[in-house]
Each structure stands twice: as C-alpha cells, then as structure tokens.
C-alpha positions, -999 to +999 in steps of 0.1 A: +042+530+665+076+534+683+108+533+664+127+500+670+155+499+691+191+506+676+215+478+676+237+477+708+261+446+695+281+443+665+302+415+652+329+419+622+347+389+607+382+380+595+403+414+582+431+397+572+452+432+569+430+452+553+431+482+575+413+508+548+383+485+544+377+481+579+379+516+586+354+523+557+328+501+573+331+509+606+326+544+596+300+537+573+281+516+604+287+548+623+309+529+647+335+554+643+338+596+630+360+603+597+392+602+618+387+568+625+381+570+664+352+559+681+319+573+678+296+542+688+285+553+720+270+524+741+278+501+712+295+471+721+320+454+690+331+422+687+359+409+664+360+374+657+400+372+651+417+372+623+434+403+622+469+392+603+478+376+570+468+376+538+468+415+538+491+444+539+486+455+573+479+436+599+494+447+627+477+481+617+444+466+623+454+453+654+464+488+665+431+506+653+411+477+673+432+484+700+426+523+701+394+515+698+388+492+730+408+521+746+384+548+734+355+530+740+363+524+776+357+562+780+319+558+772+298+533+775+306+512+748+331+482+745+356+469+717+373+438+719+382+403+703+382+367+703+410+349+692+416+335+657+436+308+642+462+329+624+466+351+659+478+318+670+501+313+642+516+350+639+522+342+678+536+307+677+563+319+650+572+347+669+575+324+699+590+292+681+606+304+648+610+275+625+613+247+653+597+214+643+567+196+660+577+160+680+574+145+645+592+167+625+568+176+602+553+209+612+567+243+625+549+274+629+573+292+604+563+270+573+525+270+580+529+307+587+543+314+551+515+286+538+487+309+550+499+346+535+524+352+569+540+387+560+573+399+572+561+433+583+537+421+609+564+402+624+590+431+629+560+456+644+551+432+669+555+448+704+550+439+742+520+457+740+507+436+710+518+404+727+499+409+759+467+418+742+468+393+719+475+363+742+450+372+765+423+375+742+393+351+750+387+324+727+349+324+730+324+344+745+287+356+752+271+388+738+240+396+732+225+362+740+250+349+710+284+325+712+305+343+695+336+323+683+364+323+654+362+293+640+330+272+634+341+236+652+331+219+680+367+211+690+367+239+712+347+210+736+387+196+739+400+227+760+369+224+786+332+223+793+326+259+798+335+289+780+354+297+810+371+264+810+381+266+776+394+305+780+413+297+809+431+269+790+437+286+759+450+318+781+470+298+803+492+280+773+496+313+757+508+328+783+528+302+801+563+315+811+576+281+795+558+277+764+547+243+751+550+238+715+532+209+712+503+225+733+507+257+709+503+235+680+471+218+694+457+254+697+468+258+663+451+227+650+417+231+665+413+265+657+417+259+618+395+229+617+359+243+603+327+229+590+314+214+620+276+228+615+271+225+577+262+192+573+228+173+576+239+167+616+248+204+615+215+212+636+221+187+662+257+196+664+253+233+670+224+227+699+248+205+716+274+230+720+250+256+725+236+233+755+268+225+771+280+261+765+251+287+766+237+313+743+208+309+714+230+311+682+267+306+680+285+333+654+318+326+634+341+337+613+370+319+595+351+300+569+345+319+542+311+321+525+318+324+490+340+293+491+315+279+509+291+283+482+311+280+450+306+317+443+334+345+436+337+368+469+318+397+450+288+384+451+285+377+487+266+407+504+258+398+542+263+367+565+246+336+560+220+320+585+219+279+586+221+248+606+184+252+618+187+293+624+216+282+652+246+294+631+254+327+616+286+326+597+300+364+587+332+361+568+325+372+538+362+366+523+377+400+526+409+395+516+393+377+482+374+410+474+341+402+496+328+432+517+338+435+552+303+430+570+299+450+601+264+426+614+242+438+641+231+409+665+207+402+670+208+392+629+173+386+614+171+374+578+141+375+557+148+342+550+175+311+565+181+295+534+219+293+521+226+320+495+201+347+509+228+374+507+245+365+473+246+396+446+236+389+412+261+376+389+279+411+371+296+404+338+325+428+341+336+420+303 
C-alpha cells in the first residue's frame, strides 16, 4: 500500500504575542528548523490572525511571520496570514489614538486597552509592519477551504465574493484619508462570533460557503475551551462542527492552551464537540 501524501497546507490560529510557543509548535511540525528558519519546502502555511495583544511579543510574532514568508518565497512554499480583529485594533489605535466615534461612546484606545493591548507593540511598529498588516486579506481559499479569522457571517456586509470583501477591507485600511467610522465597522464585524454554533449553524455555514466558495470554513477567534466551558489546558486539537462544515482552531494559547498547527484537510475520527479534550488532570 502506498504511503499517504504528506499535507501541503497548514493553518495556525491566534498567537497573541506568544512567540516562543509558536516557534516550538512550528518546529515540532517540521516547518521551521532549530534556528526558527523556514524548513517547510513546498508547504503553504496560513495564519488566521491575532498576532498581537494579551502576550509579551506581538510585534516579534509579526516579524517571524514576515521573515518566514520571505524565506518560503525562495522555495516552493508560502507563508501568509488573513486579518484578525486584533490587528485592526492595533492599527486603529496607531491611526486614531483615543478619538471617539460619532456617538462619543467608543475609541480604539479604550478598546485596545480593554483587550490586552501592549504598549511595547505600539512602540515597535514600523512602516514595514504597517504596510504588511494593512494589505493582508480578510479571507482566502486554500486547499478547498475558506480561511477566515472570525466565525461570523458579517463578512458578507463587505461584498458578495472573497475578492470584493478583500477589496473593501484593504481599501479602508490603506485609504489616504482613513475614515474612523469605517474602521470601527471593521473592528465590530471582525469581533463578532458564533454564527455557526447554534441549531441553524449548518445552514449558516452552507449559505456562506455557497456564496463565497469552499468545502469547509476554517476559523480562529473563538476559543474552544471557553466555548465548551473547560480549562484551556484540556484542549488538544481543533473542533469540527456545524455538520462538519466548520473547523475551529483557536485553542486559547494566551490562556494556557496549545499552539495548534493544523494540516488541511483535517480529518477527525468523530465530529462531535469535545472530541479533542484531554482527560481532566488533578494538579493538587
């Protein structure tokens, strides 16, 4: 019997500044070497956003992903990312500071602080970081999957195709005269979640895939452990749900969960919630 072909596409969820854990997980997966340099050959590696906030070295994570992208481009591989809501938050505070919205109720500065913003990340942003972050797509197709940061159907407010959605988002982020209200709209929609978790989840997922293409949605953003009501340390893998049409891969790294490097297509032995929960451990 011939050996199965190795996976050629991997996805990684929310890192939130945990650079050392990311490097260790990529090395374990064989995608980087001992020095942290690209070793993935012809693999396509996609990050699902949220590099920053809540952890010690968000800009360091961005630096690593940008460097790996440059290295992979010299081989047959590739490394890239979709946009996360925390990238919009980081950039929004950088662009607008504490300026309030039209109702005078919200500002990027306040939201950034409330959501784990790190002053060190703001201070270390360079023009190269800004150019790279503001031109990341909101969603992409990869290996027959629809990759996106947030588990929400609100992306459809920005267009009826992946190309239209990405053009809307990039246009707002790169506009010569940025519009505060349009940026708040990006933040609000990318912060929403849960479109596929309820009884109508399979129908919502199918409708989004019918509109935008792909066989399965892959997202980060919503932490598996919080969703299931268990400690993050008990999560050992992604969760396949909504009639197997949606894969959630955010294991809550900043809360003590693992950094998941997930091959696509992902095949599980069962598709029920909680299939990748470790046995409870008594640490006392």
